[in-house]
Each structure stands twice: as structure tokens, then as C-alpha cells.
N, C-alpha and C positions, 0 to 999 in steps of 0.2 A: 504493500500500500504506500510505502514511502515515496515511490517513484512519482506517482500522480499527485500525491498530496504535497510534495515539496514544490512541484510546479505551481500548484494552486496557492501554496503558502507565499511564494515569491510574488505571484500575481495578486494575491490578496493584499500585499503591501501597497498595490496600486489600485485595489478594488474600489474603495470609496474615492480614491484619487481619480479614477476614470469613471466612476458612476458618481588520632594517630598521625602518621607521617607518610601515609601512602606506601610507596615502595621502598622507603628508607628503613633499614633495619638498625635498631638501637643496639649497641654492644658496649660492654663495660671495658672496652680497651683502654689501657692506661695511656697509650701514646699512639698517634697515627703518623704515618710517613709524611714528613713535611712537604714533600714535593707533590702530594696528591690531596692535601687537606686545606680546607678554607675555614677560617674562624669567623663565624657570623654571629649575629645577636641571639639567634635561637639555636645555636649549636655549632660544634666543630664537625663539619661535614667532610667525610673522606670519600673521594672519588676514585676513578680508575683510569688508567691509560688505555685508550682504544687500540687494539692490536693492529688494525689496518692503517690507521692514520697517525698514531702516536699523539693524538689530541686527548686532553684530560676531560673526562665527562663526569658530571654530578647529576644524578637522576633522582626524581621523587623527593626533592627538597621542599618541605612545607613552607609556604609563604603566609599562611594564616592559621588560626586555630581551626581544628576540624569542625565543619559546619553541621554538627550532629547534636542530638538531644535538644536542649533549649535553643541552640543556634540554628536549628533547621529553619530554612526560609528566612534567615536573618542576614543582615549585612555582614560581610567578613570582618573578623577582628584580627589585629596583629598577633602573631604568635608570642607565647611567653618567652622571656629571656632565659637562656640556658647556656651552660658551658659543657653540656654532655657531648660525648663523641658519638657520631651517628654515621653509619655506612650509607652512602648514597649511590648505590650501584644498580638499582632497579627502578623502573618507572613507577610512579604512583598510580592509584586507581583512576579509571576513566569515569567521568560523570555518568549517571544512570541513563541507559539507552539500550535498545535491543540490537542484536547482532545484524550487521548488513555488510555484504561482500565488498562494497566500495568504500567502507569505513573500517579499515583494519584495527583502529583503536577500540572499536566496539567489541572485539574479541579479547581484549585485555580485561582483567578483573574490574568490575564496575562497583560503584558505591557512592554514598554521600560524602565520605571523607576523601575528596578528590582535589583539594586546593594545593597542588604541588607544581613545581617548575623544574626545569632541567637547564644545566649550564655546560657549555663547551668552551674551553680555553686552551691555549697552547702552553702558556708559561705563567704560572701563578706568581712569579716574582716580578713580572712586568707591571707597569703602571700606566694609567690614563689611556687604556685601549677604548676605542669606540664600542658601544654596546648596542646590540640589536635584539629586540624582544618580539617574538612571533606569537600571534594568536591564531589558532587553527580555524578552519571552516567546518561545515557540516550542517548548514541550514539552521543553526541555533538549537538543534536537537540531537546532533550526532557529533562524532569526532573526539579527538584527544591528542595529547602531545606524544603518546607512544606510537603513533602512526609512523612507520619507517620512512615515509615521504619527507618527514620533518627532522630527520636525523641530522643534527647540526655539525657533526664531526667533519663532514666533507666540505662544508662552507669554510670552517675554520682552518682546515688543511690548506685550502687555497688562499686564505686571508688570515695569516697567523696573528695579525695585530687586532683582530676583532674578537670580542666576547659575544657568543651567541646564547640566547635564552629562549626557551619555548615554554609556554605556560598552559596548564589546564584552567578551565573555568566551568561553572555550573551551566548546564544546557537543559533544554526541554523544560519539564515542569519543576525542576529544582532551580532553574536559573531565570526563567521568564514566565511568571504567572501572577495574575491579579486576584487578590483576596479581598478587595474593597467591599464587595457585596456579601461576604461571608461573615457570619457572627463571630466577633473576635478578630476580624481581619484588620482592624485599625492598628493593631500591634505589629502588623507585617507590611507596612507601607512600602518597604523597599523591594518587596518580592517581584514586582514586574521587571526590575532591572538589576537583579542580583548578579547576573553574568557580567554586566558592565562594571559594577562595584568590585567584583573579583579582579577584573583587569586593573582597576585603580590600586587595589591592595597589592597585587603582584608588582606593579610599578613602584609602589612605595617601598616594598621589600628590596627591589633592585636598587633603588636610590640609597637605601641605608646599608646594603651589604655587598654590592658588586665590586667594591674596592678589593675585597678579599680574593676575588678572582682575576684581578688585574684590570678591572674596568673603570671607566671614568663615569661617575654618576651624573655628570653635567653634559655628557654627550651620548644621549640615548635616542635611538630610532625605534619606533614601534612599526610593525608591519603585520599584515595578515591578508588572507585570501577568502573570497566568498563571504560567509558570515563574519570571518575575521577581518575582511576588508570593510564590512559594514560597521563592526565595532570600533575598529581603529579610526574610521571616519567620524563616528559618533563622538569619540574622545576629543576630537578637534573642538567641539562646541560644548564640552562638559567642564564647568568651572572647577570641579574637584580634581580634574586631571591636569590642570595648568601647572607648569613647572616640573612635571614628571618626565617629559620627553621634549626633544627639540625638533625632531623630524618624524615624518609619517609616510608610510607607503601603503596605499590601499589598493589591493589587487582584486579586480572583479567584485567590488563592493563599494557602497557609498552610503550617505546618510538617508537615501531613499529606502534602505532596508531597515525600516523602523515602522512601528504601528501607531495609529491613533487609538484613543480609548474606545471609539466606536468599533474599530476593527478588532480590537482585543475582545470586546463583548460579542461580536459577530462570530468569531472563531470558536468560542465556547469551550476552551480547555478547562476552565475552573468548574463549570457546571458538569462537564463530563467526569472530572475527577471525583466530585461529590457523589455523582450517581453510581459510578463504578465501585467506590469504596463504601458507600452507605453513610458517609460522614455528613453531619448536619452543621457542624461548627469547627472552628480552628482547633479546639481542644481535641476533637475526634481525630483530625488529621495528624496532629502532633503525637497522638498516642499510637499510631500505626507503626509496628516494627519495620525496620528497614527491609527485611526480606519480603515482607508482605507488600510494602510500598513498591518495590522493584517488580513484583509479580503483577500488581495492579496496573503498572505503567507499561510494561513490555509485552504482556500476553494479550491475545485477542479477547475482546469483550462482546463481540457479536458474531453472527453467522457469516458475515462478509469478511471476517478476519481483521477488522479494524482494531488498532491498539491506541491507547492514550498517547503513546509515543508519536503517532501519526498526526496528532493535534498539538500544535506548538505555536508559541508566539515569537515575535521578534521584539527587540527593545522597544519600550513604550515612550512615546513622545509625551511625557507627563507635564511638561512645563516647569518641572522642578530640577530634575537631573538633566534631562534632555529637552531642549527647547521644542515647543510645539511646531515651530517652523525652522528646522535646522539650516535650510538653505538661506533663509534671511539672516540667521546668526552668522553664517559664513560671509555673506555679503556685507554685514555690519562690522566685520573685522575680528570676529571671535577667535580666529586662529592665525591672524596675520604674522605672529611671531614664530610660527612653526613653518618649516619648509615641507611642502607636500609633493609626493609623487603618486600618481594614480593612473589607472588604465584598465583595459579589458581585452578579451580575446576575440578573435574574428568569428568563432563559431561556438560561443558560450553554450547555446541551447542544445547543441548536439549531445552534450552529456546526458541531459534528461531524456532526449529522444532514445538514446542507446540504453539508458537505464530501463526504459519501458520494454525494450526488446523489439527487434525488427518486425516480429509478427504482430506487434501492436501499434504500428504506425498510424493506423486509422484512429486509434484512441488519442494519439498525440494531436492529430488535427482537430479532433472533437474537443479536447481540452482547450485548445486555442480558441475555437469558435465559441464554446460555451463560456469560458472564463474571461475572454477579452471582448469578443465581438458582441455577444448577446448580453451578458450581465454587465460588463463594465463600460460598455458603450451605450447603455440604455439612456444615458443623459443626452445622447445625440438626437433624441426625439425633440429636444428643445431647439427651436429654430435659431436661437441666438448662438448656439455652439455647434451647429451642424458643420461648420467649417472645419472643426477638429476631426470629425469623422471623414470628411472629404480628404483631409491631409493624410489620414491613415490609408485610405484607398489609393491616393497618389503614391504613397510609399510602396504599397504592394505592386503598383503598376511598374515601379522601377525594377522590380524583381521578375519581370516577365520571362527572363531567360531561365528561371528556376522552376522546378516542379512546385506544386501548390504547398506541400509540406515545408519545403526549404525556403520558400518565399515568406511564409508565416514564421518560420524559425528565425529568419533574419530580422523580422519585426521584433520578436522577443529579445534577440540579442541587443538591439538598440534601445528598446524601451526599458528593459530591466537592468542593463549593465552599462553600455557604452555612453549613452546620452546623460544619464544621471551622473556618471563620473566626470563627463565633460563640463557640465554645469557646476559641479562641485569645484573643479579646478579653476574655472573661470571666475566664479564668485570669490574664491580665495585670492586669486591674483588681482582681481579688480579692487579688492579691499586693502591691497598693499602687501599681500603675502607673495611668496615665490612658489610657482607650481611647475611640475614637469609631467608630461603626458606620454603614455606609450600605447601602442596597438600591436598585440601579439598575434601573428598570423602563421607561425610555424606549425605545419600540420603533422599530426601523429600518423604513423603508418598502421594504426589500429583502425579497422573498418568503420566507416561512418563517423569517427570521432573528430577528424580534422583538428583545428586549433580550438578544442572544446574547453569548457570550464575546467580550471585547475591544471590544464596541460602545461602551463608555464612554470608551475611550482618546482618540479624536479630540476629545471634549468636554473632557477634561482638558487636552490640549495646545492647545486652541483652534484645531484644525486644520480650518477650515471648508471645505476642499476635499472633504470627505467621504471621506477616506482610511480604509481599513479597512472595517468592516461597519456603520458608523453610518447610512449612507444620507443622505438630505437632512437637513442639520443645522438645529437650532433655535438660532439665534445667541444669543438671550437666555439660554437654558440653558447654552450654552457659556461665555458671559460669567460666569455665576454659578458654574459648577463650577470653571472656571479660577481664579476669585477665591477660592473656598473652599480649593482645594489650596494656593494661594499664601499665604493667611492662616495655614493650618496650618504652612507652612514658616517664616513670619515669627515666629509667636507660640505655636504649639502649640495654637491654637484655630481650627477651620475656619469659625466663624461669619462671616457677612458682614452688611452694614448692616441689611438687612431680614429676615434669617433667622438665628435663634439655633439653634446645633447643640449639643445637650446631650450630655455624656459618657455612655458606655455602662457599665453594670454588670450583674451577674447578678440583681439585684432588679428594677430598673425596665426594663432592656433597651431603653433609648431608642435608636431607630434613625432615621437620616435617610433617608426614602423619597423617591427621585427618580422621580416618577410618569410614566406614559405621556403625561399631559397637560402635562408639563414642570413640574409643581408640585413644591415642596420643602416637606416637612412632617415633623415628628417623630412617630413612632409607637412605642408601647410593645409590644415583642415581636410584630412582624408574623409571620404564619404560625406562631403559637405551637403549634398542635396538631402540625404537621409537625415542628417542632423537637423537641418532647417525645418524639416517636416515634423520631427518628433519633439524638438526642444520646446515648442509652445505648449505641449501637453504636460510639462513639468508642474504647472499650477494645479493639476489634478492628482499628482503623485502624493503630495503631502498637504493635508489641510485638516 
């Protein structure tokens, strides 16, 4: 069910628009080897040297108190101070979710006690290394830092002066759920955005402890893809995150990946949770043992095989943590002191088409027609805005050389990913910030995937094993992309020796196009006609 519902979940983002210690084992060791130990505020963590790369890794490091017991569905709290020696050689638990083949972290042990991070560094005795902190994707309901795709050792092997961090956060009903209409819910006001608050706590931990790994707490770049691109974009306009990072890379995600209160109510996760569990009030929900909570969330509850895990929210534009209009906040300069890189892939939607399976292509078309054309364009009956529907038809006319499915897929690529990122970068730049834009078109050799959603991630992480959807990797391109991301973290400029990357603004719209032939070239306003037709619809994305 995830395949179709994740499509609907992303489109629902535009619906009203268009209508313990985890894996760290505590040991009573008297002394740890100084070359693999890092003394932090909440423990002396002992890592290990990775055999392949000789990079030192620290896994399953807790950055907050375990969010269990009375802390279930509460904002993360800083961990207790400790001088205990703790082995950090295994990934921590993944946030609660059911197993899904394209989300390897879902096969890791799951649980509530999941607020851990991982660090890769080459030399613990070094100082002032740029720090990169990665937040995973997974539709706000799946994923985790144990996914092999995000193994940071290969990036650090290529860039020994970088400290790489990857972090878990609460997803699904543990990270994004609204209890405002449940008896006792007033004590859980943070519940709709716990995943975002987890990001902030992870960054606070990095700020306070990364020196122990050779990192510079004043030179931190956050980055993420898909849901992680959405959360890193959201952090640009969150006041509580100010000062915790200097640079941001949002891959295939933007502030458009957020919900209004009306959309949260419409999606119905909270009501479904109460119905499935039989709970009437928050005291009932808090009393459910973890093993039962996992069962309620991940196992089918009806004859169609639906799970609560298939119903999930995105971050809530509550007007408190996240502005009700994050695009306006960007335009007003909320993030002008941060350097932004953002972009999308040429064939984002092919990921979901393939997740459905080739035999279900007709369903893919039906989802498009029902979710976008029928439901979300119902507003087009109003004569005052029929021009918008006309623009969409004109967009589809531009795709006449494509089969119907792929023409509509291109529309989804632009409306869900490319254009929202473009407007985010333009607003940021117009407000006095510096933006960089990319367009990734390197196609996978996996059938039908092309340059699909997440296919750039292995290139960024220099993960040449072909993890994810990249297929057979082009090593030279991986070298270049990894170097560009690292240079951005070092200096705020992603240019490399033989490739100059020009900043993006709403006049020249200079974009780094990463071609299917592995070429790297700057282009002014690629796919300009498509952008011009879709961009006016932004006012329906977020309201």
C-alpha cells in the first residue's frame, strides 16, 4: 500500500493547494584506545576503524534522552551528562515502521528509542574540519541512518578534512501526529513536528560535541534528500534552528513538503490510531506497551491490507514552529544568512511508477487523474482561475512526444519537486541570500528508473556499490559530485577545479545541469516554458 499512498501523500501536500543508547553498547572498560575515542558531554564514545577505508566511525550515539515512557510524543530532551565509556560500533534502532524493500533501514531493529546519530572522521586529533549533517528521506514515515546508501565512510575517504554525521529522527506516527483534538492532547502540543524538533536537538548535540571528532561547530552544513530535503528546507525558516548551521543542501525536497492543519485533519492519522487501538484519550495511548504500539502501527487493520503506517503526515505549518507561509518567510529574508543549494532530478516520479510495478501502470495514470486532475483541480470550475487549468493543459501539450503516462509523470516531476525548489531558491536569493541550483539528469541503467528520485544520492556519498537506484555508477561523476558537495561545505561555493558553478537568481536562473552523458554545465533557466506554466500554481501549494 505504501506505493500508492506515498504518491497520494506527496500530492496531498498540494491537495488543498490545488483545490537506552540504541546500538551503543555500554561497557565498564577502564580505558579506551585514544585514537578511536571521543569524549562528549554524554559519554566517552569508542568507535572503530573501517576496514575498507580506514575512516573512524561512531555509530548509534544518542543525541537525546530516549523518547520513551513519559517522553513518548514529547519534544526531545538533551541527554544526561556522563563520563561513562560506551562502545559505538552498531547503528541505533530505526524509528517505528514496517519493512519495505526500498527502505533497507526498515529491516534494522525498530523502536521508540531511536534518537541516535553516526559520525565518520579520518583523524580525531585534527581541528576545525567542516561538518556535514545528513537527514534521511523516506516520505516522513520510513527510512533511517542505517541504510547502506548513507554510509559516510566513502565520502570521508574522498574528503579527509570533512566530518560526516547522519542522524535518525522520529517518523510516521511517532514523529508527525496531531493530538489537539484528543482528550489530554494539550500536553502534547509538539507532537505534529517532533521529527523537526529531533533535527534541532541533533544539531544542538553536534554544536556542543563535534569538536571531539575534529569538527568545527561554527561550520556546519545540513543536507538531506526527499523528506530530508523537505526538513532541511523547513529548518531554513524555523527560528529555533538559527545559529545551528551555516549552509543547507536540499535534494529533491522543499518547504512545499509540509501540511496545513486542514490537510492534517483530512489525512486522518490520529482518528485512525484511536480507532485501531481503542484509545479514547492520551492516557490510553501512553499506556500502550511499545510492542503493542508497533503491532498496531505496522500490521494490516482491514481486509484491503491497509496499515496505520500507510497514513502519515508531513511537518505541520502551525504558525509557531513552522510559518504558515514558509515561502513568504523565505522571501522576507528568514534564511538570508544561510547559503542554500537545492535541486531535483529529471525523472523524480519514475521511482513511484516503478514502485507500483510495470503491471500496474494503469493505476499510476489513474492516481494522477484522480489525485490531481479530478480532486485537486476541482477549483478550476471557478471561472476566475480557469487559466490555471489551461496552463496545466498547455504543459501537457509540451509533452506530446511522450506517451500519456510519461507526459503526466513529467507534470508530477515539476509540480512536486522541480518548481517548488526553484521558487525556494529564488525567494532566498531575492531576499539577499546566496542560492545554487542543480538539475540531475544522469540516468540509471535500471529499467524505467532513468534519473529517478534518490538516484543522485549514491553519487553524492561516493557510494560506488550502486546502493539505491543509481544502477552502474560513473566513478568520475561520483568523484566530481562528491567534491562539489564537499566544497560547498568547506566554503559555501560548490565549484571544483575544472567546473565553475554560478549562483542562482531569478534573473539569470543559472543552473548546474548534470547530464545523462555525465557532463557538468551551467544552463540558464532549463525547461523554462514548463517552469513558467507551473510557477503561478505555487499560490495553491501552501495556504
